N, C-alpha and C positions, 0 to 999 in steps of 0.2 A: 720249687718252693710255688711256686706263682702257680703252677697247672694244677696243686695239691687243693690250694685256697680257690681256685675256678670250679672243681671239681666237690666240692665240698658245700660252696655257692648252688651249685646245679643240684645238689643230691637233698640240700634246704627248699628250694623252691619246689623240687617234684614234692618234696614231705608235703609243704604248704597246700597244693594243689589236692591233692590227697584226702589232706584233711578237711580243707573246704566242701568236697564233696563228700566225704564222710558225716560231718556236723552238717550240711546242709539244712535248714530251719523250712518247716511245712508252710506250705500257703493258709490260709483260712476258709479253704473251700476245698470239697472234695470229687471228684468226675466221677460222675456216671457213666454205669455201662462198661463190657470192657472190650469194645473194638480198640480200632487205630486210634491213642492216644497224642496227640503234635506236642505233650511233653512229658519228662520222666516225672515219674509218681510212685511212690513208695507204698510198703506190702499192703497199707491203706487207702489207698488209691486217691493219697493226698500228695499234690502237684510239690515237688522239693524245687529249693533254689539252691545257687551257688552262694560263697560265701558272700559275694557282691550284692545281693539279693537279685538277682538276672534268675529267669525259669529255666530249666534244660531243655531244650529243643530235639527234637526225637526226630529220624527220617523221615515218620511219617505229616512232619509237620508243614503247614502251607497256611495261606494266610485265610481259606477258604474253612480251611480246619478248624483254627484259634476262634474263627467266628461261629462253629458250629458245636463243635464239642462240648456238652452239657457240664456244668459243675453247679449245682445248687440251681438257684433262678435264674443264673445269667450264664453265659457262654465262658470258658475256661480262658479264652483270652483276655477277655475282660480287667483279669488280674493280672497276665504277664502283658501283654500287648494292648495296653489300652491305648494306644496310640495310631492301630491297626484298626480296630476292632468299633464299629461304630459307635457312637455314644448313646445312643435311642436303643440299642439290646444290652445297654449296662447301668441302666434305670429305671427305675419301679413305674411302670405307668401311673399318671393321674388317677385317682379313682373318679367314675363318671359321678359328672353334677347332678346335687337332686332335686329331683323339679319340683317346683312349684303347686301346690295345691292352684287349681283353676279357681277365679272369684267367683263370689255368689254371684246370680241373676240380678241382683240389687243389692250395691258396694255402699251406698250412701248411708242405708238406713239400720239399725241394728234387725237381729234376726225375727225376735219378739214381734219385732212394728212391722214385717214383711207380711202381706195379706198375697194368697197364691190359690187361686180355686182351679180346677182341670173339670170338665166336664165332658160325657162321652155321649152324645144321642145317637137313636138309631138313626139313617136314611130313612128306613122303611117310614119311622115315625114323624119325620120332617115331610120326606114327599112319597110321592108314589114310584114303584118299581119303573127303573131306567128314565126318572122323571126328575127335576131342578126345580120346579114350582112348590115354595113352600105350601103344605096341607094347612087347618086352620090351627089343628092338635102341637101341628110343628111350631105354628105361630104363636099360642101359648108357651112352650116351652121356652121359646126364647125371650119370653116376656120375664122369664124368672132368671134368663142367665142376666139379661139387659139390668135387670135390679141388683143383683150380686154385684154385678160390676160398678154401679152408683154408688155403692159402698165404701169402694175405696179411691186413693186416688192413685188415677189408673195409669199406668207404666204402658200395659201391650195386651191385645187380647190376638192371642193365635188363632185362626181356625182353620181346619185340615180336614179336607173331605177326602172320601174311601170309598172304594167300589167292588162290591163279588169280583170273581173271575171271566163271567160270563160276558161274553166279547171281545173285542179286539183289543190292543194295550193303547192306540191311540183313540178310542171312540175314549175307553173309560176313563184314562188321564181328562179328555176333556172333560167329560160328565163329575167329574171330581172337584175339578175347577169352578163349573159351572154352580154345582150345590155350594159350596166354600165361599161365592163369590153373595150368592139368594141370601144367605147367612148374615156375611157382613152388611149387605143393604139394607135389612130386615133390621139391626141390631143400631144401623145409625139412625135408620127410621126412630127409633125407640132414643133418640139422644146421644148416642154412642161416637165419640168423637170418630169419625173415619181417618181421620192421621194415626190414632193409638190401634187400628182393627187392622191384621195380617192375614191373608189366605193363602193358601199353596193345595195344592192339588196331588195325591199321591195313586191314583190311579186304582189299580190291582194290585199294587206288590208289597200291599203290608196285610194279608189277610189275617184275622185271627181264629180260623176255623179249623187251621191247621192242615190234618188228610183227612178229617172226619167223614166229609163230601166224596171222595173220592169213588167210590161204588153206588153213590144215586146216579142211577140214570134218568130217569123219569125229568122232564124240563120243569115242571112246578114244583116237584118235591128238590128238586136241586134247587131251586131258587129260595124254598122257604131252610132249607137245609144250610143256604149259603146268607142267610139272613143278616146274622152278625157281622160279616163284611162289610156292610154296606153301611156307615156310618159317618157321620161329622164329629171331630174332638175339636172341642173349644178349650183352650188353657187364661184363664183371665190371671191376668199377673199384678199387682199394684202393692198401696202401702196403707194402712188402716191408719 
């Protein structure tokens, strides 16, 4: 009688195991691809679980496979072996921060009150070719610039000298700086606060002629062709 009772218990246990396997419910992710999957899947490629809610591991299971086999946007192991797969692989990446817009050049004053003028003067108009001594017509042009600056509560005046490509880099750099310094000196003589005037030289690094003079061979013709590159840019920023 006892043997018969034990046998019935054993059959009930076997039936229970079979029932658990047949009624295993699906994980809420679907395994991608058709390679060696570390967990048992049904015909829909959905991971199946035991009656206790555990995933059935296959002979292909390794920790690396659990971490690498894809199931939607996360590895399949995230839903089955979350204590093994690194947490950062099972979480959505935070969206990148939204870059803030750069502040305006003058932030303390409403935009309608900001006065900004940018003047581009031809260096041949200010100076003779290859020179940094102001010509009379160049001084007249700078008188007008100084008058514009005096109409503002001046923040800054930026003077940038440029040259053409004739000559070496070092020589042209020095020439552009000397031209910018000559313009600053003249503006300060006209009453512009020297602490508000900043100078820089760009040498031959920022031409505006592009390739239009590449086929010009004669020196004088090349000088004339490159004339737009020889310039001084003056930017006046202030409030009205």
